[in-house]
C-alpha positions in Angstrom: 15.8 18.1 1.9 18.4 16.2 4.2 20.8 17.8 5.8 23.4 14.8 6.9 25.6 12.8 4.8 23.6 9.9 5.9 20.2 11.4 5.2 21.2 12.4 1.9 22.4 8.5 1.0 19.1 7.2 2.5 17.3 9.9 0.0 19.2 8.4 -2.8 18.4 5.0 -1.5 14.7 5.7 -1.5 14.5 6.5 -5.2 16.4 3.7 -6.3 14.4 1.3 -4.2 11.3 3.3 -5.5 12.1 2.7 -8.8 12.7 -0.9 -8.5 9.4 -1.7 -6.4 7.6 0.2 -9.2 9.0 -1.8 -11.7 8.2 -5.4 -10.0 4.7 -4.1 -9.0 3.9 -3.2 -12.5 5.3 -6.4 -13.8 3.1 -8.1 -11.4 -0.5 -6.1 -12.2 0.7 -6.7 -16.0 0.4 -10.4 -15.6 -2.5 -10.6 -13.2 -4.5 -8.1 -16.1 -3.3 -10.8 -18.9 -5.1 -13.8 -16.8 -8.0 -11.7 -16.1 -8.2 -11.0 -19.7 -7.8 -14.2 -21.0 -10.8 -15.5 -18.4 -12.7 -12.5 -19.7 -12.2 -13.7 -23.3 -13.2 -17.2 -22.4 -10.3 -19.0 -23.8 -9.3 -21.6 -20.9 -5.8 -22.6 -22.7 -4.9 -19.1 -22.6 -5.8 -18.5 -19.2 -3.8 -21.3 -18.2 -0.8 -20.2 -19.5 -1.2 -16.7 -18.4 -1.9 -18.1 -14.8 1.3 -20.2 -15.2 3.7 -17.4 -16.0 1.6 -15.0 -13.7 1.6 -17.0 -10.2 5.7 -17.0 -9.9 5.8 -13.5 -10.7 3.3 -12.7 -7.7 5.2 -15.2 -5.6 8.5 -13.4 -6.4 6.9 -10.1 -5.7 5.8 -10.9 -2.3 9.6 -12.8 -1.3 11.0 -9.3 -2.7 8.9 -7.3 -0.3 6.5 -6.0 -3.2 3.3 -7.3 -1.1 2.5 -9.4 1.9 3.2 -12.8 1.2 -0.6 -14.0 2.1 -1.7 -11.1 -0.5 0.1 -12.7 -3.4 -1.2 -16.5 -2.1 -4.9 -15.2 -1.7 -4.2 -13.6 -5.6 -3.0 -16.8 -6.9 -5.8 -18.8 -5.4 -8.2 -16.6 -6.6 -7.2 -16.6 -10.2 -6.9 -20.6 -10.1 -10.3 -20.8 -9.1 -11.6 -18.5 -11.7 -9.5 -20.6 -14.7 -10.6 -23.8 -12.9 -14.3 -22.9 -13.0 -14.2 -22.0 -16.8 -14.6 -25.6 -17.6 -17.8 -25.9 -16.2 
């Protein structure tokens, strides 16, 4: 347990930041899952719409520190490739 005043404040801040980061991560994962489910169902239009809403969420999560910038970029790229592949 924190003993000093500054350590107690840091502990309070950590709890708040953890809640915010968890919320962002959950929102991002849900969006990615929506794209993957649309791909699995074979509905290209739904997959494209889901990707259009998930891509900005991924990028924003990275900008806000929820994941590395290159990780978000890689995920967007791979999802986009899978959606494009559905046309063939």
